[in-house]
DOVO-293922 format. One line per field, with one value per residue (C-alpha): residue number from 1; chain; x, y, z. Coordinates in Angstrom, 2 decimals. Layout:
REM residues N
n	(NUM	...) .
chain	(A	...) .
xx	(X	...) .
yy	(Y	...) .
zz	(Z	...) .
***
This chain:
REM residues 563
n	(1	2	3	4	5	6	7	8	9	10	11	12	13	14	15	16	17	18	19	20	21	22	23	24	25	26	27	28	29	30	31	32	33	34	35	36	37	38	39	40	41	42	43	44	45	46	47	48	49	50	51	52	53	54	55	56	57	58	59	60	61	62	63	64	65	66	67	68	69	70	71	72	73	74	75	76	77	78	79	80	81	82	83	84	85	86	87	88	89	90	91	92	93	94	95	96	97	98	99	100	101	102	103	104	105	106	107	108	109	110	111	112	113	114	115	116	117	118	119	120	121	122	123	124	125	126	127	128	129	130	131	132	133	134	135	136	137	138	139	140	141	142	143	144	145	146	147	148	149	150	151	152	153	154	155	156	157	158	159	160	161	162	163	164	165	166	167	168	169	170	171	172	173	174	175	176	177	178	179	180	181	182	183	184	185	186	187	188	189	190	191	192	193	194	195	196	197	198	199	200	201	202	203	204	205	206	207	208	209	210	211	212	213	214	215	216	217	218	219	220	221	222	223	224	225	226	227	228	229	230	231	232	233	234	235	236	237	238	239	240	241	242	243	244	245	246	247	248	249	250	251	252	253	254	255	256	257	258	259	260	261	262	263	264	265	266	267	268	269	270	271	272	273	274	275	276	277	278	279	280	281	282	283	284	285	286	287	288	289	290	291	292	293	294	295	296	297	298	299	300	301	302	303	304	305	306	307	308	309	310	311	312	313	314	315	316	317	318	319	320	321	322	323	324	325	326	327	328	329	330	331	332	333	334	335	336	337	338	339	340	341	342	343	344	345	346	347	348	349	350	351	352	353	354	355	356	357	358	359	360	361	362	363	364	365	366	367	368	369	370	371	372	373	374	375	376	377	378	379	380	381	382	383	384	385	386	387	388	389	390	391	392	393	394	395	396	397	398	399	400	401	402	403	404	405	406	407	408	409	410	411	412	413	414	415	416	417	418	419	420	421	422	423	424	425	426	427	428	429	430	431	432	433	434	435	436	437	438	439	440	441	442	443	444	445	446	447	448	449	450	451	452	453	454	455	456	457	458	459	460	461	462	463	464	465	466	467	468	469	470	471	472	473	474	475	476	477	478	479	480	481	482	483	484	485	486	487	488	489	490	491	492	493	494	495	496	497	498	499	500	501	502	503	504	505	506	507	508	509	510	511	512	513	514	515	516	517	518	519	520	521	522	523	524	525	526	527	528	529	530	531	532	533	534	535	536	537	538	539	540	541	542	543	544	545	546	547	548	549	550	551	552	553	554	555	556	557	558	559	560	561	562	563) .
chain	(A	A	A	A	A	A	A	A	A	A	A	A	A	A	A	A	A	A	A	A	A	A	A	A	A	A	A	A	A	A	A	A	A	A	A	A	A	A	A	A	A	A	A	A	A	A	A	A	A	A	A	A	A	A	A	A	A	A	A	A	A	A	A	A	A	A	A	A	A	A	A	A	A	A	A	A	A	A	A	A	A	A	A	A	A	A	A	A	A	A	A	A	A	A	A	A	A	A	A	A	A	A	A	A	A	A	A	A	A	A	A	A	A	A	A	A	A	A	A	A	A	A	A	A	A	A	A	A	A	A	A	A	A	A	A	A	A	A	A	A	A	A	A	A	A	A	A	A	A	A	A	A	A	A	A	A	A	A	A	A	A	A	A	A	A	A	A	A	A	A	A	A	A	A	A	A	A	A	A	A	A	A	A	A	A	A	A	A	A	A	A	A	A	A	A	A	A	A	A	A	A	A	A	A	A	A	A	A	A	A	A	A	A	A	A	A	A	A	A	A	A	A	A	A	A	A	A	A	A	A	A	A	A	A	A	A	A	A	A	A	A	A	A	A	A	A	A	A	A	A	A	A	A	A	A	A	A	A	A	A	A	A	A	A	A	A	A	A	A	A	A	A	A	A	A	A	A	A	A	A	A	A	A	A	A	A	A	A	A	A	A	A	A	A	A	A	A	A	A	A	A	A	A	A	A	A	A	A	A	A	A	A	A	A	A	A	A	A	A	A	A	A	A	A	A	A	A	A	A	A	A	A	A	A	A	A	A	A	A	A	A	A	A	A	A	A	A	A	A	A	A	A	A	A	A	A	A	A	A	A	A	A	A	A	A	A	A	A	A	A	A	A	A	A	A	A	A	A	A	A	A	A	A	A	A	A	A	A	A	A	A	A	A	A	A	A	A	A	A	A	A	A	A	A	A	A	A	A	A	A	A	A	A	A	A	A	A	A	A	A	A	A	A	A	A	A	A	A	A	A	A	A	A	A	A	A	A	A	A	A	A	A	A	A	A	A	A	A	A	A	A	A	A	A	A	A	A	A	A	A	A	A	A	A	A	A	A	A	A	A	A	A	A	A	A	A	A	A	A	A	A	A	A	A	A	A	A	A	A	A	A	A	A	A	A	A	A	A	A	A	A	A	A	A	A	A	A	A	A	A	A	A	A	A	A	A	A	A	A	A	A	A	A	A	A	A	A	A	A	A	A	A	A	A	A	A	A	A	A	A	A	A	A	A	A	A	A	A	A	A	A	A	A	A	A	A	A	A	A	A	A	A	A) .
xx	(14.00	16.79	18.84	18.42	19.93	23.06	25.93	25.17	21.93	23.73	24.70	21.85	19.04	16.29	17.45	17.48	13.83	12.92	13.19	17.21	15.66	16.35	18.05	19.51	21.28	24.91	26.04	25.12	26.00	26.71	26.78	28.36	28.20	30.34	31.91	30.58	31.42	30.10	30.01	29.34	26.63	28.95	31.35	28.64	27.81	31.49	31.87	28.88	30.11	33.86	34.41	36.62	36.37	37.02	38.84	35.62	33.72	36.57	36.43	32.67	33.04	35.47	33.07	30.34	32.65	32.26	34.51	31.74	31.77	29.63	26.77	27.14	26.90	23.82	22.17	22.79	21.63	19.04	15.65	12.53	9.65	7.56	6.63	5.85	2.08	2.46	4.90	2.50	-0.41	1.62	3.20	-0.16	-1.97	-2.54	-0.08	2.54	2.26	2.63	5.87	7.25	6.38	8.38	11.34	11.06	11.61	14.59	16.14	15.58	16.62	19.62	17.18	15.93	12.54	10.95	12.12	8.69	8.05	11.63	11.47	8.21	9.62	12.78	10.75	8.55	11.44	13.54	10.70	10.35	14.05	15.21	16.55	13.61	13.67	17.02	18.85	21.17	18.34	16.61	19.70	20.17	16.54	16.51	15.51	17.58	21.32	22.14	20.56	21.45	21.86	22.56	24.51	24.56	20.78	20.41	22.52	20.35	17.18	18.76	19.63	16.13	14.51	16.91	16.11	12.40	13.00	15.16	12.52	9.89	11.93	12.54	8.80	7.89	10.33	8.92	5.38	6.62	8.19	4.93	3.14	5.60	5.11	1.32	1.10	-2.19	-2.08	-5.77	-5.83	-8.52	-11.40	-11.02	-12.36	-12.07	-10.71	-7.41	-8.23	-5.04	-6.64	-9.20	-12.73	-15.41	-17.46	-17.20	-17.27	-18.97	-18.13	-20.60	-19.67	-22.19	-22.46	-25.10	-25.75	-24.21	-27.21	-25.17	-23.35	-26.05	-26.47	-22.76	-20.89	-18.02	-15.29	-16.89	-17.51	-13.74	-13.42	-16.57	-18.22	-21.73	-21.43	-20.21	-18.63	-17.91	-16.99	-19.17	-17.80	-20.62	-20.20	-22.26	-24.44	-24.65	-27.60	-28.47	-27.64	-23.91	-22.49	-21.03	-17.47	-16.63	-13.05	-11.82	-8.54	-5.83	-4.52	-3.49	-5.15	-8.55	-11.25	-9.11	-6.06	-7.39	-8.96	-6.66	-8.25	-11.83	-11.67	-10.41	-13.05	-15.82	-14.59	-15.25	-18.88	-18.68	-20.05	-17.38	-17.88	-14.69	-15.43	-13.56	-12.86	-12.51	-11.07	-7.93	-7.88	-5.31	-6.89	-6.92	-3.29	-2.26	-4.03	-2.34	1.13	0.49	-0.74	-4.26	-6.15	-5.68	-6.39	-9.66	-8.15	-9.33	-12.86	-11.72	-11.93	-15.67	-16.51	-14.96	-17.15	-20.20	-19.41	-19.45	-22.91	-24.22	-22.92	-24.56	-27.83	-27.72	-26.88	-29.54	-32.18	-31.04	-31.13	-34.75	-36.16	-34.07	-34.60	-31.02	-29.72	-32.28	-30.90	-27.27	-26.03	-26.93	-25.86	-27.21	-24.51	-21.39	-17.71	-15.07	-11.42	-9.45	-5.83	-4.03	-6.60	-9.03	-8.11	-9.17	-12.40	-13.03	-12.50	-14.90	-17.81	-16.99	-17.53	-14.30	-14.92	-12.89	-11.58	-10.46	-8.79	-6.40	-5.91	-5.01	-2.67	-0.73	-0.89	-0.97	2.71	4.55	7.95	7.27	9.08	7.42	6.22	9.80	9.13	5.38	4.52	0.89	0.43	0.76	-2.61	-4.18	-3.41	-5.37	-8.51	-7.78	-9.01	-12.42	-15.30	-16.98	-20.08	-18.23	-19.54	-17.35	-19.33	-19.86	-20.86	-22.90	-24.78	-24.60	-20.82	-20.21	-16.41	-13.38	-10.15	-7.67	-4.36	-1.65	-4.38	-3.74	-5.79	-4.06	-4.00	-7.60	-9.09	-6.88	-7.90	-11.46	-12.23	-10.71	-12.58	-15.82	-15.09	-17.99	-17.25	-14.59	-11.43	-8.23	-5.27	-2.29	1.01	4.35	7.71	9.07	6.17	7.91	4.61	2.46	4.78	3.49	4.06	2.18	-0.46	-1.36	0.00	-1.24	-4.67	-4.97	-4.29	-7.17	-9.74	-12.32	-14.00	-13.19	-12.67	-9.52	-6.45	-3.12	-1.23	2.43	4.07	7.85	9.68	6.45	6.08	3.13	2.83	3.25	-0.54	-0.89	1.84	-0.30	1.72	-1.53	-2.07	-0.28	2.57	1.87	1.32	3.25	7.05	7.77	11.46	12.11	13.33	9.97	7.98	9.48	10.11	7.89	4.49	3.48	3.83	2.36	-0.72	-1.11	-0.98	-3.34	-5.88	-5.88	-6.17	-8.92	-11.04	-10.52	-11.46	-14.65	-15.69	-15.41	-16.74	-19.14	-20.35	-20.72	-18.41	-16.28	-14.46	-12.20	-11.11	-7.96	-6.72	-6.38	-4.12	-0.35	0.14	-1.46	-0.54	3.10	3.02	2.18	5.71	7.60	10.75	11.00	7.94	7.32	3.90	2.72	-0.64	-1.66	-4.88	-3.56	-0.82	-1.14	2.40	4.11	7.30	5.35	3.23	6.44	7.83	4.61	4.55	8.16	7.38	4.49	6.63	9.45	7.04	5.50	8.88	10.71	10.97	13.12	16.29) .
yy	(0.87	2.72	2.76	-0.98	-1.63	0.19	1.49	-0.68	1.26	4.30	2.26	-0.21	1.97	1.31	-2.21	-3.64	-2.73	-4.89	-8.21	-16.70	-13.93	-13.13	-9.88	-8.67	-5.67	-5.77	-3.18	-0.94	2.70	4.48	8.27	10.21	13.93	14.52	11.06	7.73	4.05	1.27	-2.09	-5.16	-7.38	-10.24	-8.99	-9.47	-12.92	-13.86	-12.65	-14.72	-17.83	-17.64	-14.97	-13.01	-9.23	-7.31	-3.97	-2.09	-3.91	-3.24	0.47	0.50	-1.23	1.46	4.13	2.60	2.80	-0.86	-3.87	-6.23	-8.54	-11.14	-8.67	-7.79	-11.44	-11.91	-8.86	-10.31	-13.91	-13.91	-14.69	-12.80	-14.94	-14.52	-16.54	-15.53	-15.44	-13.17	-10.82	-10.58	-9.67	-7.14	-5.38	-5.04	-3.90	-0.17	-0.22	-2.15	0.16	3.16	1.74	0.98	4.47	5.91	3.63	4.28	7.97	7.21	4.90	6.60	5.02	6.33	8.45	10.02	8.31	6.33	2.72	1.62	-1.04	-2.34	-2.74	-4.67	-6.97	-7.62	-8.48	-10.93	-12.57	-12.72	-14.32	-16.95	-17.83	-21.13	-19.46	-17.14	-13.37	-12.10	-8.87	-10.73	-12.47	-9.09	-7.51	-10.45	-10.08	-6.31	-5.88	-2.75	-2.72	-0.41	0.16	3.69	4.49	8.06	7.56	11.22	11.45	8.26	9.80	12.92	10.84	8.83	11.99	13.38	10.15	9.82	13.42	12.60	9.57	11.67	14.40	11.76	10.51	14.06	14.75	11.55	12.42	15.95	14.59	12.22	15.14	17.06	14.04	13.93	17.66	17.31	14.59	14.85	13.64	12.72	9.13	6.57	6.51	4.12	0.69	1.12	-2.14	-2.08	-2.56	-4.55	-7.45	-9.81	-8.54	-10.29	-11.82	-15.22	-15.18	-17.24	-17.01	-17.39	-17.40	-15.52	-15.74	-13.97	-12.73	-9.40	-7.28	-5.00	-7.68	-8.52	-4.87	-3.97	-2.85	-5.06	-2.84	-3.17	-6.92	-7.45	-6.21	-7.81	-11.18	-12.61	-13.51	-11.72	-13.70	-12.50	-13.99	-12.48	-12.54	-12.24	-11.59	-13.95	-12.61	-8.88	-7.06	-5.26	-5.58	-5.10	-2.17	-3.52	-3.10	-4.02	-5.02	-4.29	-5.98	-4.69	-6.07	-9.75	-10.34	-11.81	-11.82	-13.97	-11.68	-9.58	-12.44	-11.61	-8.16	-9.33	-11.83	-9.15	-6.61	-9.21	-10.08	-6.45	-6.57	-5.56	-7.57	-7.76	-8.57	-9.25	-9.58	-10.63	-8.19	-10.72	-8.29	-7.81	-10.56	-13.28	-15.70	-13.15	-12.20	-15.88	-16.29	-13.17	-14.39	-17.80	-16.15	-17.57	-14.26	-10.51	-8.06	-6.29	-3.11	0.41	-0.93	-1.95	1.70	1.53	-2.08	-2.04	0.62	-0.84	-4.19	-2.52	-1.07	-4.38	-6.19	-3.67	-4.05	-7.82	-7.74	-5.11	-7.32	-10.42	-8.64	-7.62	-10.78	-13.84	-15.25	-16.56	-13.00	-10.91	-9.03	-9.87	-6.76	-3.19	-2.50	1.05	1.82	0.67	1.45	0.26	-0.83	-0.82	-1.55	-0.09	-0.18	-1.20	2.12	3.83	1.82	2.84	6.53	6.45	4.99	7.53	10.31	10.86	11.41	10.89	14.23	13.95	17.37	16.02	12.73	14.56	17.00	14.13	11.50	13.19	14.16	11.07	12.57	12.61	9.89	10.22	6.60	5.59	6.92	6.43	3.37	3.46	5.98	3.14	1.93	5.31	6.72	3.83	5.80	7.88	4.86	4.80	5.71	9.08	7.31	5.90	7.24	9.46	9.42	6.35	7.72	5.22	6.95	3.80	4.18	6.29	5.94	5.11	3.39	3.45	1.55	2.65	3.93	4.86	7.31	10.68	11.20	10.02	12.27	15.33	18.14	18.38	14.66	14.26	17.33	15.41	12.78	13.20	10.87	10.49	9.13	7.52	6.88	4.64	5.43	3.56	5.19	2.07	1.95	1.69	1.38	4.22	6.92	8.47	12.12	11.77	9.09	9.72	13.02	15.27	13.57	13.74	17.48	17.84	16.29	18.74	16.53	17.53	13.96	12.84	10.93	10.04	7.10	6.68	3.25	3.56	0.56	-0.87	-1.45	-1.47	-5.22	-5.46	-5.57	-8.53	-10.80	-13.25	-16.37	-18.35	-17.57	-18.67	-16.60	-13.70	-14.58	-11.45	-11.71	-9.11	-8.65	-9.56	-6.08	-4.65	-7.03	-5.98	-7.60	-9.86	-8.15	-9.39	-6.09	-4.20	-6.43	-5.76	-1.99	-2.00	-4.16	-1.67	1.47	-0.05	-0.98	2.46	4.26	2.32	2.31	6.10	6.91	4.05	2.58	5.96	5.22	8.36	6.75	5.13	8.46	8.68	5.46	7.42	10.07	10.12	9.17	5.76	5.18	5.93	3.40	0.70	0.98	-2.30	-3.14	-3.01	-0.74	2.74	4.40	8.01	9.75	13.27	15.01	17.86	18.67	22.44	22.89	25.46	23.38	20.28	22.27	23.55	20.01	18.71	21.55	20.78	17.07	17.89	20.32	17.81	15.05	17.23	18.35	15.02	14.64	13.05	15.17) .
zz	(-2.57	-4.37	-1.19	-0.72	-4.13	-2.98	-5.04	-8.06	-8.47	-9.82	-12.85	-13.11	-11.63	-14.09	-14.97	-11.47	-11.09	-14.15	-13.62	-27.66	-29.42	-33.05	-32.02	-28.73	-27.25	-28.29	-25.78	-22.89	-23.50	-20.21	-20.46	-17.60	-18.39	-21.51	-21.25	-22.42	-22.10	-24.25	-22.46	-24.63	-23.19	-24.09	-21.39	-18.76	-20.10	-20.08	-16.50	-15.38	-17.22	-16.49	-13.83	-16.22	-15.82	-19.04	-19.03	-19.74	-17.00	-14.54	-15.41	-14.88	-11.53	-10.42	-11.64	-9.51	-6.52	-5.61	-5.74	-4.69	-7.71	-5.96	-5.67	-9.37	-10.34	-8.15	-9.72	-13.17	-12.67	-9.87	-11.46	-10.51	-9.18	-12.34	-15.39	-18.97	-18.40	-15.37	-17.10	-20.02	-17.74	-15.77	-18.76	-20.49	-17.34	-16.65	-13.72	-15.70	-18.68	-16.39	-14.93	-18.38	-19.58	-16.68	-17.41	-21.13	-20.42	-18.19	-20.81	-24.18	-27.48	-29.38	-31.39	-28.14	-28.17	-25.33	-25.10	-23.81	-26.48	-26.42	-22.63	-22.83	-25.52	-23.51	-20.41	-22.31	-24.18	-21.01	-19.04	-21.77	-21.77	-20.18	-17.02	-16.58	-16.22	-14.94	-15.63	-17.99	-19.88	-20.12	-21.68	-24.03	-25.10	-25.60	-29.26	-30.06	-30.68	-27.79	-24.39	-23.31	-19.60	-18.50	-15.26	-14.26	-14.70	-12.67	-9.92	-9.94	-9.70	-6.90	-5.00	-5.39	-4.27	-1.32	-0.38	-0.30	1.93	4.27	4.42	5.24	8.18	9.44	9.22	11.05	13.85	14.10	14.50	17.21	19.06	18.87	20.35	23.25	23.90	23.74	26.38	28.30	31.88	32.12	33.44	32.61	35.08	37.98	37.15	33.35	31.97	30.06	26.34	25.82	27.64	26.17	26.83	28.92	26.07	24.48	20.67	17.99	14.29	11.42	7.73	5.62	1.81	-0.23	-3.75	-4.69	-5.68	-7.96	-9.94	-12.48	-13.45	-13.35	-16.44	-17.67	-16.18	-12.73	-13.01	-13.29	-9.71	-8.42	-8.01	-7.95	-4.28	-1.18	1.65	5.18	8.54	11.27	14.84	17.38	21.11	23.22	26.03	25.30	26.84	23.59	19.86	19.47	17.46	14.21	12.94	9.34	8.43	4.89	3.95	1.61	-1.67	-1.56	1.81	2.66	5.32	7.64	7.63	10.51	12.42	15.33	15.56	14.91	17.80	20.17	19.22	19.55	23.03	23.95	22.86	19.21	16.32	13.60	9.90	7.93	4.22	1.09	-1.74	-4.57	-7.13	-5.02	-2.40	-1.72	-4.18	-7.02	-6.29	-6.36	-9.70	-11.01	-10.03	-11.56	-14.76	-14.45	-14.32	-14.11	-11.34	-10.71	-12.15	-11.30	-10.84	-7.35	-6.31	-7.00	-6.12	-2.66	-1.01	-2.74	-1.10	2.33	1.78	0.38	3.48	5.79	3.86	4.30	8.00	8.65	6.99	8.87	12.22	11.52	9.95	10.85	14.38	14.39	13.97	15.81	18.79	17.88	16.08	15.17	11.56	11.69	14.28	12.42	12.28	9.85	10.01	6.77	5.88	2.84	0.02	2.74	4.35	1.13	1.30	4.91	4.16	1.18	3.12	5.82	3.30	1.32	-2.39	-5.56	-6.84	-10.46	-10.48	-7.84	-9.70	-12.91	-11.17	-9.59	-12.32	-15.72	-15.96	-17.16	-16.33	-12.59	-10.69	-7.29	-7.69	-6.85	-3.35	-3.01	-5.10	-3.89	-6.71	-9.21	-7.96	-7.30	-10.74	-12.25	-11.39	-14.50	-16.49	-14.82	-17.14	-16.82	-15.48	-12.47	-9.14	-6.99	-3.71	-1.49	1.92	3.94	6.75	8.88	9.20	12.31	12.74	10.55	11.62	8.70	8.96	6.48	4.14	0.53	-1.55	-1.26	-5.03	-5.32	-2.62	-2.35	-0.03	-1.45	-1.09	2.39	3.55	2.93	5.60	8.01	10.95	13.67	12.07	13.32	11.03	11.76	10.04	9.95	9.28	7.52	5.08	1.68	-0.22	1.15	2.45	5.71	4.81	1.49	2.16	5.80	7.18	4.38	4.15	7.94	7.81	5.32	7.68	8.99	11.60	15.19	16.39	14.58	15.74	14.16	15.69	14.74	14.72	14.53	13.00	11.60	7.84	5.47	5.97	9.76	10.41	8.04	9.48	11.40	12.30	12.23	8.55	5.41	3.99	1.68	-1.96	-2.94	-3.41	-0.73	0.22	3.85	4.75	3.68	5.90	9.21	12.62	14.71	15.04	18.52	20.39	17.42	17.54	21.26	20.75	17.79	19.65	22.52	20.40	18.23	21.25	22.81	19.58	18.93	22.59	22.53	19.05	18.32	21.61	23.33	26.28	26.80	29.72	27.08	25.54	27.74	26.11	22.85	24.37	24.06	27.71	27.19	23.54	24.30	27.14	24.59	23.15	23.38	21.38	18.45	18.13	19.49	19.44	19.57	19.23	18.20	17.22	15.05	12.53	12.89	14.23	11.91	11.64	10.63	8.15	6.57	6.30	4.75	2.23	1.35	0.93	-1.39	-3.39	-3.78	-4.77	-7.47	-8.82	-8.82	-12.58	-15.22	-15.60) .
***
């Protein structure tokens, strides 16, 4: 994200990431080593209003190494897609406070204290101004006389963050090279159908809603992330000879049960029953309400509520398949797998056996001077688990889950080596090198290396982003204000590859059909590559070079601190 902002980021690093009062900042004080420059905020306002560049602003522009005045003006006046109610909810939420604490350390007051409270006030006042929250309205609303920006420190932070991104790309490339070297020539058995194609079964879809058995007894913190009713779309193959193995789909934040309809239909056509459920504490509806200021998020309780929803759904489907004539013989909930994306990937891993390890959470999240969230922003969610009460459960294993398929999963800081080592079922992870939210080397590669199960696979998707799996042209646009460059290119060939790999994995690990195992090998997965996406598959990260790169990534992440 720092690279996207470009050369202006060296000067406006912390401010660009933020989005009349009785008192406002009179000047910006830029420190560069032993030198300093005080820029009146009035000079910026004058430039925006008249185009006049003051001597001090001209000097600062030269210092930034850019003559692109148009980009400076856009940075100053482009409003963020937020309103006062939303800014209030975000800045008083655990995640928002954590961000402001980081920025408050980067932008200390003249007395050397954190500017946390001043930043929050400026955001709220700026969001309430006639033009909304812009960088200029933020500066005009800042309640202290001077906003101090240490340019040399910003440059150092920028270099450290850029170094982490570069190391991530080097690591991703090294894993791809290992995959190419490990190519297995074992072909699929003759007559085995290609999992890219639609399967032989027709599909029917039933929407199931039922009371959440845990809601009435839940504590208040858990009710925020839960609801009295659970809703799922169940895709049933028509004409199977025996009850179909069940696959649950758990969506990520700001998605819903329909987001992966394209995958559910394909899996059902291959003879699997598929149940895609809503997680109401973090679904598309809740995100829309959050961004309109109507309600808040489910908070850290989502880390507990989500896996409990999976078990409640399995309970319900198991009862229906035993007692309801309309469901009897249709599915086998005791033989289930799960697909999860992003926070749904966390959910999938927990019901597969991964446990919350608070020693890991504290080691990653306690130090407020660490800035690794600039590289791996998934930590902003994960570190919220520190706010869970001591009574919150840490284990969610459901014995009915026999296989886990996690797409761009998060949870590295929640599980650590101890928690990931508890995963008890075959696991496949999908990782994308353009994932700006959950960095591959930290959120997928390291956790994958902690797995102890013998049946494990890591599929690499070059040029895919965190959001590529969710870009279904048949669905409405995302409710999140995601920059276009973070969304990625047309997902058609990605969808084709993911359909194939998902069928092959669950045929092998859930349906007991080993003839599909060759479709998980590099020879086949690599053949799925179609521009703009390239795919690779490996089963181990034991290569000494890759281990060294992962250790270096972990070391850098832990030591990226405020200068």
